[in-house]
N, C-alpha and C positions, 0 to 999 in steps of 0.2 A: 504493501502499501505504498503509492505515495504522501508525504511528509506537507505542509504548507508551504511552498517557497521551494518546493525538490522536485523534480521530476525525474522519472529512469529513460536510460538513452536506451540502444536496443541491445544493449547485455546487460540491462536490469539495474545497473549502477549510476546513483543519486548525481545529479547535476543542479547545481543553486541557479534556481531561473525560475519564472513563473508564464513564461513565453512556450505554448504547444510547438509555433512554429520555428521555434531556435530545434528545443531538439526535435524536431523533424525535418532541421536543415542538418544539421549534424547528422543524423539517420543515413543523410543520404550520402553527406562525407564519407560516410563509413563504406558505406556499397562501395562508392565510386574508388574508391583505394581499393576494397580487396579485390573488383576484377581489372582493375587496372583501365580505370575510366581516363574517359579526357574534358569530364566536370565537375575533376576536384575543386575548382574554383568555388562551388558549393556552399563551403566555409567559411566563404565572406559574406553571404546571406546571414548566416546561423549569426554572427557578430552582430550585424544588423539589426536584428532582432528582438538582440538584448547586449547591448553592449556593455552591458555590467557585467555576464557571464564570464566566469575564467577558462573552462573549459573551450568555446568556440575564437576566442582568441587567442588564447596560444595556440592552438591549431592551422588558425591563421598563418600567425607567424612563423611557422614551422615550413606551412606548402608556400612563403614569400619570399627566405628567407635567402634562397638564390638568384633569385628574378629581380626583384622589390626589395634590398636591403632596409631602404630607408624608412617606407611603411610594415617590413616584417617589424621593423622596432617600433612601431606605434601601438603595433594590435600586444607585443610584450612587455607593452612600458602597461599598455591597459587591464593586462590580465594580472600582472603583478598587482596594480595596486589595490583591485578588489578580493585577493588571496588569501585574506584573512577570512574573508566569509564565506571561501568555498568550500568546499567536501573532500574528504580524502582523495580518495578518487579522482577527481579533480588538482590537488594539491600535488599528487604522486605524477601525474601527467606533467602537469607546470614542470617539476624538477627534473622528468627525462627530457624533456623540449628548450625547456631553458639551456640546460649544460650540453645539448645535443649543439645549437649553434650560436653556441658561446666560442669567441677566439681562442686559439691557444686549446682546445679540450686536448683532453684525454682520452681515446677512444675508446678503450679497457672501463676507466672512470663513465662514460655513456652507457656501455654495454651493463656495468655492474645497474644504476640507474635505473635501464630499463628492467633488469630482472628480478629489483626489487618490486616496482611498478607489478608486472604479472604475479609475481610469487602471492601480493597483496589480491588482485584482480585479472585474475586467468583467461578470464573470456572475453577480453580484449582485443582480439587479434590484430586493431589498427596499429597499437602500439608495439606487437609482436613483427607485423609488417617492416616496422619504422625498425624496430633492433634489427631482423634478419637484413637490412639495406649496407643498415650500416656493416654489421660483420661480411657482407660483402663487399663493401667497399675495403674491410679489412685485410680480403681473402681469409677469410676465418668461417670455414663452414662447418667446424669444428664445433666453433661455440654459435653458430646459429640453431643446428640442430637439439643445440642440448637446451633451448629457448624454448625450442619447437618441444619435446623431451619433458620441460616441465609443466606447460600448458594443458598438453594431450589430454589427459586422465579427465578433466570437465569441457572437453570439446568433443569427445568422443562424436562421430557421425553429423557435425559440423560443416556446413557448407567451407570452402576456401582450407579447411586447417590440413587438410591433405595433400595440397599442393606446395604448400609450403613445406611439409613434413620433409615432399620429396623431393625437395632442391638440391637443401644439401646435403641428401642420403648421394646424390647422382656426384653434387660435386667431389667425396669421398669415394665414390670410384662403389660405394655401394648398390650393383644398378638392381640384384633383384627387386631389394628392399623399396628401392628408387620406384620401380614399377608397380610393383602393389600397391602402394601409396597413392601414385598418379592415379592411378586407374581406378582406386577407390576415391579420390575425389572427382573427377569426373564422371561416374557412376554418381555419385550424389548431386553433380550438378553440371550439367553437359555445358551448359554456361560460360563452367571455367576453365578461363584463358589460360592462367597457371600452371593447373593441371594438365591442362593440351601442352604447354609447351615443356613442360618436365617429363611428360611422354615420349616427346619427340628427339629430345635431348637421351634417352635410353636406348630410343630404338635408332638414333642415329649412332651410339655410339658402339650400339651392337653391330654394325654394318648392314640395319634391314631397312635399307633407304627408300625401297618401293610401298613399303609399307609406310613409313615413317610419312611420306608424301601422300596418301591414300590418304591416312587419316588425317594431316592437318588440313590438306585443300578440303576435305570432310565438313572442319571445324570450322573452315572460315569466312562462314556466314555471318557466325557468330561476332565477330571480330570489330565489327564496322561502328561498334563504337568505344574502344579500346583507345588509351593514348594513342600518339602515334610513334613512339619509339618502340610500346607491346607490339601493337598489330605489323608494322614494318618489319618490323624482326621474328618474328613468328615467317612472316612471308620469306628474310633470310636463312632461318634454316632451308624453309624449301626449297630453296636456289641451291643450298649446300648441297640438301641428297639431292637433289638433279647433278649437280656440280664431280660431287664424290662418287657416284653411281654413274658414273659414265655416260649419263641421258646425251642427247644430241645440245649444242652449245644452246641453239635457240631457243629449247625453252627456261634456261639460265638468263638469258638475257628476256624473254617475256615477262619473267617474273619482276625483274627489275625494270623494268620500262611500265607497267600496268600496275603491280602490287608495290613496290619501293616509293621508284621515285615518282610517280604519279600522283603520291599521295599531298607534295607539295603545291600540286594545281587547288588544294582543299583554303577556302579563307582564315580559318580556323589554325594551320598544319604549323607544327612546332621545327623550326629547320635541322635545328641539330638533334633531334631526335629521330632523324630523317638520316641525317648524313653520317651518323655515326655504324648504322647498319648497309648502307651504301655504302663506303672503303671500305669496312671489313667485307664484304664482297669481293672488290676490287681488290684487295690487298689481296686471297686466297685465286684469283685471276691473274695476279701478277706472276706469282709463285710458278703457277703453273703454265705460264706463257703464253696465255692464251687472254691479253688483254687486247692484240688486236680487234674482237671480234665485237668488240664493245665500240669501238672507233672514238668519238670527241669523246665520251659521257663521262672518261674520268678530268676531264680539262675542264666538262662546263661544272663539275661536283667539284674541283680544285677552285675555280674560281671562286664557289660560297664559304671556301673553306679562308680561302687569303682574309677573310672579311674579320677582321680581329671583334666585333660583336660575339664571335662562334667560340672565339679564343678562351682556354682558362675555366668552360664550364664543367670539364669533364675528362679526369687525366687518361683514360679509353681513349675520348674522340680527339684527344690532341696529339697520342701518339701516333693515332690515324692520320692525320691530319699533319703532320710533321711527314711522315711517307709520304703523302700526295700530292703534298706543294713539290719534295725534293721530285720525282717522278715527274713530274710534269714541269720541269725547270725554274721553279719559282723557290729557287735558292736561297735570297739574299730572306723572304719572306720566310722559309722553314729556318733560316737562322735565327730572324726574330723570334720569334715563337719560344725556340729553344733558348735562346736567353731568358725570357720570359719565363719559362718554366723554370730554371736555374735560380733565380730571382725569387720566384718563389717558394723553394724549397731551403734556403738562405734565411728565408724568413719563418721556418718553420721550429716548433720543437726539436731541443736534438734527439729524442727518440722519434719523434716525426718523421726526422729529415733523413736518419740511417735508413731508416724504411722504403722511403721517397725515394729514396737513392736509385734503387734496384729500377721502378718507372723513368727514370730520367736516362741511364746509359741505356735503357732500353729504347728509347726515343731517339737518343745518340744514335745507335745502330741503326736504327729504322732509315734515317738518314742520310747516313752513311749507305742501306741498300740501297735507298730513293735514288740517289746521285750516282750508283753505277759503283760504287769505295768498298768493294766485299771484304777486301783485304782489313780494313780498320773497322768495316762491322763483326769481322770474324775477329779483331784484337778484342773489342770493345765486349762482346757479351761472353771471351774465356772458354776455357774446355768444357770448363761444367754446365755450360748453360741448362737452364727447365726453366722453360715458360709460364709454369706455377708459380715458380720463385715469384711470377709479376703479378701477382692476380689483386696485386697490390692497386694498380690503378683502375680496380674499379670492373673486373671482366672473369668471364666463367673461363671452365674448362677447355667448352667448344670456343671460346672466343679466343683465347689465349693461345690455343696450340696452332696458330695459323703461325706464331713467332716463329714455335720451332721449328719449323717448314723453311720459314725464310734464312735462319741458321744452317741446316742443312745444305740447303742451295748453294749462301755463300761459302761453305765448305767446299763444296763439291765446284764451284768453281774458281775455288783458291787453291785448287789441288790436293786441297785438305782429303785424300779418297778416304784412305783407311779410317782417320778419325767419322765422318761421315759414315763411313759402311759400319763401324760399329753405333753407333749414336740408334741411327735406322732398324737396323737388327736388334736391339733392346725395344725400341719403338713397336715394331713389329711383333712383336710376343703379345703384347696389351692388344693392338688390334690390326691382327693382319689379314682385314681383307680389304685396304686401302690401295684401290689399285694405283695411285700415284705414287704410294711408299714403295710401294716395288717397283717403280717405272727410274725412283731417284737411288733404291739398291742397285739395279740393272747399271744405270749407267756409273756407279761407283767403282762396281765389278771391273767393268770394262776400262773405266783407267787405271786401272793396277792389272789388267789381262788375267784378272780370274776367272776360270768356267760358270763359277757359279751365275754368273751373267744371261747361261741360255736357260738355267732353270727360274730365274726372275724375272725371265721373256715370259716364260711359258702361263706363269703364274699372273703376268700383266694381260695375257689373252683372254686368260680363265675367267679373268675375275669381268674383263671387259663385257664378256657372251653374260653374265652370269645375272646385271641389273635392269638395264632400261633398254640393252640393245635388242 
């Protein structure tokens, strides 16, 4: 039963407000976050319905803190000024978010604050989502999984929870458990794009490319209300499955033109959300030597990426931007972005600086690769490079794997065939049905005149015929 001046939100948690419109808008915001919708600005409506309510103000501050910091500060102040009248739930959400958006935060402390919140209020899946995104940016799927397990007993059968369980499981390569969780989430809610996405990851990892494409294209009608990142990211997965499964390259081109780049025609499109997936696809094509079929498209993308308004929004996008600019001859722009990234690292805390140095070194190596200086790129990455160590840029296993491929190519291009053979063979032991990896291995064998080249060639042809051909 609601108390006077207090209403219950979707989770059944107390919010200090007399406005039902405020509560309704908060609940709509919850749904937008969990469904990866593009109408998350509804939280601003919630704050307008009750300007003294702590929860919508702090949620609005979080929503705006990267896109409009000054406006976010106004909402943060409004939330803080009424904190003494807030409920315990609101106070704990305020503590977690206000620290999360503070300067020089310690990410581990930010996770601890969210864990404290979720121990008291475990049904708050939006706070779980926020904490998982933080763990993702830290490259810590183990922490993310721990948080899900913390709240799972009180959310059995709840929509969205199983997609949130599946993703850290697949990032930890616990694929069987990840598949079970993703499918359970999909069974509960066929519109749950995060469960769909997690299941696609599993199929892709297991080289079930045709199955992944059929599943995702069957789900695609449910993506129309997704954020532009989520919509184009799901299509990015489809394009990669076509690419890795040796489908006719025209199919990859059609996905890019019709379902990734075309999204920018929409009046509310958010460019960087689309650019990230576009650039990631082009880098895959580049390492495979297949950029030519896309003609002028990389040059067009690079023109948008040269706009400084798109810099420093996302480390992963910045790394890809450095490569795209270098690859298209915009060397001075790429160098300017690199210098800006270096300056940002120097302003970080010592702990954060040490972690992000990996991301900066990766960006330098991508500049070297894009500008054709493979030897310098190999020197930067070193003999023990593993792209999973670079997840601190905010990228999944599947997204960073292309950086391993860049390394393999640079090793081969600089004559370090034996080293390339060694690391590619180890990679193939984990995923042995990728034609491209066998091609690289065949190239390495040929460079050192090893007879295994014949076996590698047979494996390439066998796999080429096994998928879409």
